C-alpha positions, 0 to 999 in steps of 0.5 A: 625611818620615817620621812615627812615633809615640811614646808608653809603651805600659803593659802595663796598657793595650790589647795592644801588637799591636792598637796596632802594627796599628792604626799602621801602618794609620793610615799611620805610618812607625814605632813608638817608645816608652822604658824603665825596668826599674824605678823607685826608689820615693824619687827625690831630685829626680823632676823632668825638662824641668821634668816630674815623673816621670810615672804610668806610667813606673813601668808600663813592659813590657820594650821587647825582648818587647813589640816582638817581639811587635808585629813579628809582627803588622806587616809595615812599620812600624818599632820605634824605641827611645827610649831604650834604657838601654844602661848598665843591661844587659851587652852580651853579652845586648844584642847578642842581644837586639837582634840576634834582634828585628831578625832577628824584625822582618825589619830594622825596628828601630832603637836611640836609645842613652841612659843614664838621668837617675835617679841612683837608678836607675843605683845600684839597676842598678849604674851609678856615676851619672858614669860612666854617658855614657862607659860607654854609649859603651862599650856601643856600641862593644862592639856594634857589635864583637859584631854585626859580627865573628865572634869578637868580642873586647873590652877596654874601662874597664867591659867586656871579655871574649875571643873569643866566638861571638855570633849571630845578627848583625843582619838589618841591615847592618852592624848595627842602627842605633843613634842617640843619644837625648839632647838637648832646646831647654833644655840644651847639646847639644855633648856629645850632638852630638860623640858622634853625630859620634863613635859614632852612626848618626843622633841623636834629640832632643826639642822642639827648635825648626826654627830650634834643629835647623838651628843644631844640625845645622850643628853637628854637620857640622861635627863629622862633617866632622873626624871623617870622618863622612858627615853626609848619611848620619845619620838625624836623628828629633826627637820632636815633642809632639802638641799642638804639630802641633795632632793630639793633647792635651798629653801628660804630659811636656810641657815643650817647645815653645809650646803654641800649635798651628802647621799640622801641614803648616807645621811639619813642613815647617819641620823638613824645610827645616831637615834633620830626616827623621822627626817622631816625634809624642809621644801620650799614654800608650796607656792605654785603648780611647781611644788608638784615637782618639787615633792616628787622629785624629793620623794624619788631622791629619798627612794620613796617612789 
């Protein structure tokens, strides 16, 4: 089982370069973080998964710049976005940013595709809220075109461009892995699973139990078989709060599984049996020097160091 770490690496906390080096040294396979380009001051419904918008969501640095810096300070650590708000980015610019980062990291980038949940944020960024899911699907298709064709062109509902030169192409072939970053224990994940089978290279949901993952992956296999996709090649990752594994405190975003910790090895084994290939341990925001101690504690509790 691959074991990664997910956290909010705020701009005023320890340098991402130092945190990335520690995460790699402690034995974690990957570092994951999300993004919000802006946060509106006024939000009509600031609650998601039963949790009010955490304060430090306002303090996210640019994910591409941060990961590029961290990539130069590490050698094996992979970098995952959980998620990149692809609907809020022009695919021509995003293709170049991501491919450049993929070269800087020598093929260590994974993109979790997201479309945002704050309606006011979408409006500010020029994305009609009810169209954001369709738009994200189109961005994925445009990115694959830009990354794999010599003279790509595209004609869609939201984006169109004539034949262009778009370099660099990603270090990874045929392109950077793109996972659908949507799905949790409290919603009907059917639409997300269908999108995984249709356009993605994997799935990165959050908070599902082993039994829920087993059921969801059985459903995903059916969709993959119907679409002619190789289910076994899918990257199946899952965000699990550190508290559920008994290796950390209750993070600000927690609203998931039972809060009573289980034995980490036992729970990870149950997830592996269900078909999960990577556990992403959800940690508290990395705001001060105590973050290094928290990472060390998690690594020891997971048997990594």
